[in-house]
DRENTORKOL-3810 file (N, C-alpha, C; in nm, 4 decimals):
REM DRENTORKOL-3810
@n.u->0.2320; n.v->1.0214; n.w->0.1044; ca.u->0.2186; ca.v->0.8861; ca.w->0.0574; c.u->0.1250; c.v->0.8879; c.w->-0.0631
@n.u->0.1580; n.v->0.8051; n.w->-0.1613; ca.u->0.0777; ca.v->0.7984; ca.w->-0.2827; c.u->0.0526; c.v->0.6516; c.w->-0.3160
@n.u->-0.0726; n.v->0.6188; n.w->-0.3503; ca.u->-0.1097; ca.v->0.4842; ca.w->-0.3901; c.u->-0.1582; c.v->0.4917; c.w->-0.5341
@n.u->-0.0979; n.v->0.4096; n.w->-0.6208; ca.u->-0.1340; ca.v->0.4091; ca.w->-0.7621; c.u->-0.1557; c.v->0.2657; c.w->-0.8093
@n.u->-0.2461; n.v->0.2504; n.w->-0.9062; ca.u->-0.2646; ca.v->0.1206; ca.w->-0.9706; c.u->-0.2448; c.v->0.1386; c.w->-1.1198
@n.u->-0.1515; n.v->0.0649; n.w->-1.1769; ca.u->-0.1208; ca.v->0.0682; ca.w->-1.3199; c.u->-0.1944; c.v->-0.0480; c.w->-1.3861
@n.u->-0.3027; n.v->-0.0185; n.w->-1.4587; ca.u->-0.3828; ca.v->-0.1240; ca.w->-1.5204; c.u->-0.3090; c.v->-0.1940; c.w->-1.6337
@n.u->-0.2237; n.v->-0.1218; n.w->-1.7058; ca.u->-0.1501; ca.v->-0.1821; ca.w->-1.8173; c.u->-0.0542; c.v->-0.2914; c.w->-1.7706
@n.u->0.0084; n.v->-0.2706; n.w->-1.6550; ca.u->0.1077; ca.v->-0.3658; ca.w->-1.6048; c.u->0.0600; c.v->-0.4426; c.w->-1.4820
@n.u->-0.0624; n.v->-0.4167; n.w->-1.4381; ca.u->-0.1225; ca.v->-0.4826; ca.w->-1.3215; c.u->-0.0330; c.v->-0.4691; c.w->-1.1979
@n.u->0.0085; n.v->-0.3453; n.w->-1.1713; ca.u->0.0954; ca.v->-0.3136; ca.w->-1.0578; c.u->0.0240; c.v->-0.2223; c.w->-0.9600
@n.u->0.0299; n.v->-0.2557; n.w->-0.8326; ca.u->-0.0186; ca.v->-0.1675; ca.w->-0.7269; c.u->0.1048; c.v->-0.1127; c.w->-0.6580
@n.u->0.1206; n.v->0.0185; n.w->-0.6574; ca.u->0.2397; ca.v->0.0821; ca.w->-0.6021; c.u->0.2013; c.v->0.1736; c.w->-0.4858
@n.u->0.2672; n.v->0.1541; n.w->-0.3731; ca.u->0.2480; ca.v->0.2399; ca.w->-0.2562; c.u->0.3795; c.v->0.3125; c.w->-0.2356
@n.u->0.3789; n.v->0.4412; n.w->-0.2607; ca.u->0.5007; ca.v->0.5216; ca.w->-0.2522; c.u->0.5011; c.v->0.6011; c.w->-0.1218
@n.u->0.6068; n.v->0.5841; n.w->-0.0439; ca.u->0.6197; ca.v->0.6526; ca.w->0.0842; c.u->0.7067; c.v->0.7776; c.w->0.0738
@n.u->0.8140; n.v->0.7694; n.w->-0.0037; ca.u->0.9103; ca.v->0.8790; ca.w->-0.0145; c.u->0.9273; c.v->0.9180; c.w->-0.1607
@n.u->0.8571; n.v->1.0192; n.w->-0.2047; ca.u->0.8600; ca.v->1.0568; ca.w->-0.3462; c.u->0.9915; c.v->1.1211; c.w->-0.3887
@n.u->1.0649; n.v->1.1773; n.w->-0.2943; ca.u->1.1882; ca.v->1.2477; ca.w->-0.3303; c.u->1.3150; c.v->1.1638; c.w->-0.3094
@n.u->1.3019; n.v->1.0402; n.w->-0.2626; ca.u->1.4186; ca.v->0.9555; ca.w->-0.2368; c.u->1.4500; c.v->0.8682; c.w->-0.3576
@n.u->1.5780; n.v->0.8496; n.w->-0.3823; ca.u->1.6216; ca.v->0.7614; ca.w->-0.4902; c.u->1.6235; c.v->0.6173; c.w->-0.4414
@n.u->1.5864; n.v->0.5262; n.w->-0.5289; ca.u->1.5881; ca.v->0.3838; ca.w->-0.4938; c.u->1.7307; c.v->0.3320; c.w->-0.5096
@n.u->1.7839; n.v->0.2763; n.w->-0.4017; ca.u->1.9204; ca.v->0.2226; ca.w->-0.4018; c.u->1.9202; c.v->0.0708; c.w->-0.4153
@n.u->1.8173; n.v->0.0048; n.w->-0.3628; ca.u->1.8125; ca.v->-0.1407; ca.w->-0.3626; c.u->1.6667; c.v->-0.1856; c.w->-0.3631
@n.u->1.6411; n.v->-0.3024; n.w->-0.4191; ca.u->1.5064; ca.v->-0.3593; ca.w->-0.4214; c.u->1.5133; c.v->-0.5056; c.w->-0.3817
@n.u->1.4097; n.v->-0.5503; n.w->-0.3137; ca.u->1.3991; ca.v->-0.6888; ca.w->-0.2703; c.u->1.2628; c.v->-0.7406; c.w->-0.3121
@n.u->1.2602; n.v->-0.8539; n.w->-0.3858; ca.u->1.1333; ca.v->-0.9137; ca.w->-0.4253; c.u->1.1109; c.v->-1.0424; c.w->-0.3482
@n.u->0.9951; n.v->-1.0515; n.w->-0.2863; ca.u->0.9561; ca.v->-1.1709; ca.w->-0.2121; c.u->0.8150; c.v->-1.2075; c.w->-0.2567
@n.u->0.8008; n.v->-1.3189; n.w->-0.3255; ca.u->0.6700; ca.v->-1.3690; ca.w->-0.3681; c.u->0.5845; c.v->-1.2640; c.w->-0.4384
@n.u->0.6424; n.v->-1.1896; n.w->-0.5305; ca.u->0.5667; ca.v->-1.0921; ca.w->-0.6070; c.u->0.5439; c.v->-0.9589; c.w->-0.5395
@n.u->0.6076; n.v->-0.9387; n.w->-0.4258; ca.u->0.6020; ca.v->-0.8099; ca.w->-0.3559; c.u->0.7431; c.v->-0.7510; c.w->-0.3625
@n.u->0.7552; n.v->-0.6304; n.w->-0.4160; ca.u->0.8854; ca.v->-0.5658; ca.w->-0.4303; c.u->0.8937; c.v->-0.4516; c.w->-0.3303
@n.u->0.9992; n.v->-0.4520; n.w->-0.2498; ca.u->1.0235; ca.v->-0.3439; ca.w->-0.1539; c.u->1.1445; c.v->-0.2664; c.w->-0.2035
@n.u->1.1254; n.v->-0.1373; n.w->-0.2270; ca.u->1.2327; ca.v->-0.0495; ca.w->-0.2737; c.u->1.2888; c.v->0.0282; c.w->-0.1560
@n.u->1.4211; n.v->0.0263; n.w->-0.1433; ca.u->1.4886; ca.v->0.0916; ca.w->-0.0316; c.u->1.5749; c.v->0.2077; c.w->-0.0792
@n.u->1.5839; n.v->0.3110; n.w->0.0029; ca.u->1.6778; ca.v->0.4208; ca.w->-0.0195; c.u->1.8144; c.v->0.3786; c.w->0.0346
@n.u->1.9135; n.v->0.4583; n.w->0.0079; ca.u->2.0496; ca.v->0.4276; ca.w->0.0530; c.u->2.0578; c.v->0.4152; c.w->0.2057
@n.u->1.9759; n.v->0.4935; n.w->0.2774; ca.u->1.9775; ca.v->0.4900; ca.w->0.4238; c.u->1.8823; c.v->0.3823; c.w->0.4805
@n.u->1.8358; n.v->0.2910; n.w->0.3924; ca.u->1.7508; ca.v->0.1764; ca.w->0.4273; c.u->1.6065; c.v->0.2121; c.w->0.4620
@n.u->1.5647; n.v->0.3357; n.w->0.4363; ca.u->1.4227; ca.v->0.3689; ca.w->0.4502; c.u->1.3472; c.v->0.3055; c.w->0.3339
@n.u->1.2218; n.v->0.2668; n.w->0.3558; ca.u->1.1398; ca.v->0.2102; ca.w->0.2489; c.u->1.0866; c.v->0.3245; c.w->0.1627
@n.u->1.1196; n.v->0.3201; n.w->0.0344; ca.u->1.0741; ca.v->0.4213; ca.w->-0.0606; c.u->0.9356; c.v->0.3855; c.w->-0.1130
@n.u->0.9184; n.v->0.2577; n.w->-0.1504; ca.u->0.7916; ca.v->0.2147; ca.w->-0.2078; c.u->0.7753; c.v->0.0635; c.w->-0.1922
@n.u->0.6506; n.v->0.0195; n.w->-0.2003; ca.u->0.6176; ca.v->-0.1223; ca.w->-0.2027; c.u->0.5304; c.v->-0.1436; c.w->-0.3253
@n.u->0.5689; n.v->-0.2422; n.w->-0.4078; ca.u->0.4941; ca.v->-0.2727; ca.w->-0.5285; c.u->0.4377; c.v->-0.4137; c.w->-0.5196
@n.u->0.3143; n.v->-0.4296; n.w->-0.5638; ca.u->0.2511; ca.v->-0.5607; ca.w->-0.5692; c.u->0.2386; c.v->-0.5985; c.w->-0.7166
@n.u->0.3136; n.v->-0.7007; n.w->-0.7578; ca.u->0.3081; ca.v->-0.7490; ca.w->-0.8955; c.u->0.1836; c.v->-0.8361; c.w->-0.9126
@n.u->0.1264; n.v->-0.8369; n.w->-1.0323; ca.u->0.0032; ca.v->-0.9127; ca.w->-1.0589; c.u->-0.1026; c.v->-0.8823; c.w->-0.9526
@n.u->-0.1216; n.v->-0.7550; n.w->-0.9291; ca.u->-0.2074; ca.v->-0.7091; ca.w->-0.8189; c.u->-0.3509; c.v->-0.7607; c.w->-0.8279
@n.u->-0.4060; n.v->-0.7705; n.w->-0.9474; ca.u->-0.5454; ca.v->-0.8143; ca.w->-0.9584; c.u->-0.5621; c.v->-0.9614; c.w->-0.9223
@n.u->-0.4550; n.v->-1.0384; n.w->-0.9290; ca.u->-0.4606; ca.v->-1.1794; ca.w->-0.8906; c.u->-0.4355; c.v->-1.1970; c.w->-0.7411
@n.u->-0.3724; n.v->-1.0979; n.w->-0.6785; ca.u->-0.3341; ca.v->-1.1082; ca.w->-0.5374; c.u->-0.4267; c.v->-1.0329; c.w->-0.4430
@n.u->-0.5041; n.v->-0.9395; n.w->-0.4950; ca.u->-0.5879; ca.v->-0.8567; ca.w->-0.4075; c.u->-0.7349; c.v->-0.8732; c.w->-0.4441
@n.u->-0.7779; n.v->-0.8007; n.w->-0.5426; ca.u->-0.9165; ca.v->-0.8034; ca.w->-0.5884; c.u->-0.9151; c.v->-0.7829; c.w->-0.7386
@n.u->-1.0239; n.v->-0.8111; n.w->-0.8041; ca.u->-1.0292; ca.v->-0.8000; ca.w->-0.9502; c.u->-0.9862; c.v->-0.6609; c.w->-0.9977
@n.u->-1.0248; n.v->-0.5575; n.w->-0.9258; ca.u->-0.9867; ca.v->-0.4204; ca.w->-0.9610; c.u->-0.9188; c.v->-0.3560; c.w->-0.8409
@n.u->-0.7852; n.v->-0.3626; n.w->-0.8330; ca.u->-0.7139; ca.v->-0.3077; ca.w->-0.7177; c.u->-0.7385; c.v->-0.1590; c.w->-0.6929
@n.u->-0.7876; n.v->-0.0875; n.w->-0.7931; ca.u->-0.8208; ca.v->0.0534; ca.w->-0.7713; c.u->-0.9293; c.v->0.0676; c.w->-0.6647
@n.u->-1.0098; n.v->-0.0383; n.w->-0.6462; ca.u->-1.1119; ca.v->-0.0369; ca.w->-0.5412; c.u->-1.0503; c.v->-0.0286; c.w->-0.4022
@n.u->-0.9251; n.v->-0.0700; n.w->-0.3891; ca.u->-0.8580; ca.v->-0.0698; ca.w->-0.2590; c.u->-0.8078; c.v->0.0679; c.w->-0.2190
@n.u->-0.8052; n.v->0.1601; n.w->-0.3136; ca.u->-0.7510; ca.v->0.2924; ca.w->-0.2843; c.u->-0.8578; c.v->0.3760; c.w->-0.2154
@n.u->-0.8777; n.v->0.3462; n.w->-0.0879; ca.u->-0.9735; ca.v->0.4172; ca.w->-0.0062; c.u->-0.9215; c.v->0.4208; c.w->0.1356
@n.u->-0.8009; n.v->0.4696; n.w->0.1540; ca.u->-0.7381; ca.v->0.4712; ca.w->0.2849; c.u->-0.7739; c.v->0.5975; c.w->0.3607
@n.u->-0.7716; n.v->0.5870; n.w->0.4902; ca.u->-0.7900; ca.v->0.7036; ca.w->0.5757; c.u->-0.6704; c.v->0.7113; c.w->0.6703
@n.u->-0.6187; n.v->0.8284; n.w->0.6899; ca.u->-0.5085; ca.v->0.8476; ca.w->0.7836; c.u->-0.5688; c.v->0.8709; c.w->0.9209
@n.u->-0.5292; n.v->0.7881; n.w->1.0171; ca.u->-0.5827; ca.v->0.7963; ca.w->1.1522; c.u->-0.4679; c.v->0.8316; c.w->1.2457
@n.u->-0.4842; n.v->0.9380; n.w->1.3190; ca.u->-0.3818; ca.v->0.9797; ca.w->1.4150; c.u->-0.4326; c.v->0.9526; c.w->1.5555
@n.u->-0.3852; n.v->0.8437; n.w->1.6139; ca.u->-0.4249; ca.v->0.8076; ca.w->1.7500; c.u->-0.3414; c.v->0.8874; c.w->1.8494
@n.u->-0.3988; n.v->0.9189; n.w->1.9649; ca.u->-0.3285; ca.v->0.9993; ca.w->2.0648; c.u->-0.2014; c.v->0.9328; c.w->2.1153
@n.u->-0.2058; n.v->0.7999; n.w->2.1352; ca.u->-0.0898; ca.v->0.7312; ca.w->2.1923; c.u->-0.0012; c.v->0.6653; c.w->2.0872
@n.u->-0.0342; n.v->0.6830; n.w->1.9579; ca.u->0.0419; ca.v->0.6182; ca.w->1.8513; c.u->0.1221; c.v->0.7218; c.w->1.7728
@n.u->0.2264; n.v->0.6758; n.w->1.7029; ca.u->0.3011; ca.v->0.7677; ca.w->1.6168; c.u->0.2085; c.v->0.8304; c.w->1.5140
@n.u->0.2398; n.v->0.9519; n.w->1.4709; ca.u->0.1519; ca.v->1.0260; ca.w->1.3811; c.u->0.1611; c.v->0.9800; c.w->1.2369
@n.u->0.2459; n.v->0.8825; n.w->1.2063; ca.u->0.2625; ca.v->0.8417; ca.w->1.0672; c.u->0.1972; c.v->0.7076; c.w->1.0348
@n.u->0.1013; n.v->0.6628; n.w->1.1135; ca.u->0.0332; ca.v->0.5366; ca.w->1.0867; c.u->-0.0796; c.v->0.5571; c.w->0.9868
@n.u->-0.1002; n.v->0.4575; n.w->0.9027; ca.u->-0.2109; ca.v->0.4581; ca.w->0.8083; c.u->-0.2924; c.v->0.3330; c.w->0.8343
@n.u->-0.4231; n.v->0.3500; n.w->0.8455; ca.u->-0.5103; ca.v->0.2368; ca.w->0.8748; c.u->-0.6258; c.v->0.2342; c.w->0.7774
@n.u->-0.6905; n.v->0.1191; n.w->0.7694; ca.u->-0.8102; ca.v->0.1039; ca.w->0.6885; c.u->-0.9249; c.v->0.1819; c.w->0.7499
@n.u->-1.0222; n.v->0.2118; n.w->0.6664; ca.u->-1.1447; ca.v->0.2713; ca.w->0.7196; c.u->-1.2136; c.v->0.1706; c.w->0.8095
@n.u->-1.3012; n.v->0.2159; n.w->0.8942; ca.u->-1.3698; ca.v->0.1294; ca.w->0.9901; c.u->-1.4415; c.v->0.0130; c.w->0.9239
@n.u->-1.5046; n.v->0.0338; n.w->0.8097; ca.u->-1.5758; ca.v->-0.0745; ca.w->0.7413; c.u->-1.4770; c.v->-0.1526; c.w->0.6562
@n.u->-1.3744; n.v->-0.2044; n.w->0.7182; ca.u->-1.2657; ca.v->-0.2701; ca.w->0.6462; c.u->-1.2891; c.v->-0.4168; c.w->0.6221
@n.u->-1.1840; n.v->-0.4840; n.w->0.5847; ca.u->-1.1886; ca.v->-0.6251; ca.w->0.5517; c.u->-1.2281; c.v->-0.7088; c.w->0.6716
@n.u->-1.3004; n.v->-0.8148; n.w->0.6425; ca.u->-1.3344; ca.v->-0.9116; ca.w->0.7464; c.u->-1.4497; c.v->-0.8716; c.w->0.8366
@n.u->-1.5024; n.v->-0.7520; n.w->0.8195; ca.u->-1.6136; ca.v->-0.7088; ca.w->0.9042; c.u->-1.7429; c.v->-0.7237; c.w->0.8251
@n.u->-1.8401; n.v->-0.7862; n.w->0.8868; ca.u->-1.9687; ca.v->-0.8053; ca.w->0.8235; c.u->-2.0675; c.v->-0.7041; c.w->0.8782
@n.u->-2.1523; n.v->-0.6555; n.w->0.7883; ca.u->-2.2560; ca.v->-0.5623; ca.w->0.8302; c.u->-2.3665; c.v->-0.6398; c.w->0.9008
@n.u->-2.4212; n.v->-0.5815; n.w->1.0064; ca.u->-2.5303; ca.v->-0.6449; ca.w->1.0789; c.u->-2.6592; c.v->-0.6280; c.w->1.0012
@n.u->-2.7398; n.v->-0.7337; n.w->1.0014; ca.u->-2.8699; ca.v->-0.7261; ca.w->0.9347; c.u->-2.9669; c.v->-0.6531; c.w->1.0248
@n.u->-3.0481; n.v->-0.5680; n.w->0.9648; ca.u->-3.1463; ca.v->-0.4894; ca.w->1.0405; c.u->-3.2754; c.v->-0.5639; c.w->1.0560
END
């Protein structure tokens, strides 16, 4: 999996299958989902990413792959200090 941010075009791209050809694309509210011929998701693109996420979407590229014992091995999750969690004051 590859996550890229294109500053010139303000695009955040999450690529799942680098070797698959895109057969079809679906855009819903500025989110583009690219599909392979066999309907697997090739990539997800966020248009106008800096307006939809954060001022600098490159800040979001800090993912950790977590392999839980009872979960499929292909899940990707945020780091523990993720969104919505507040640090406790000492």
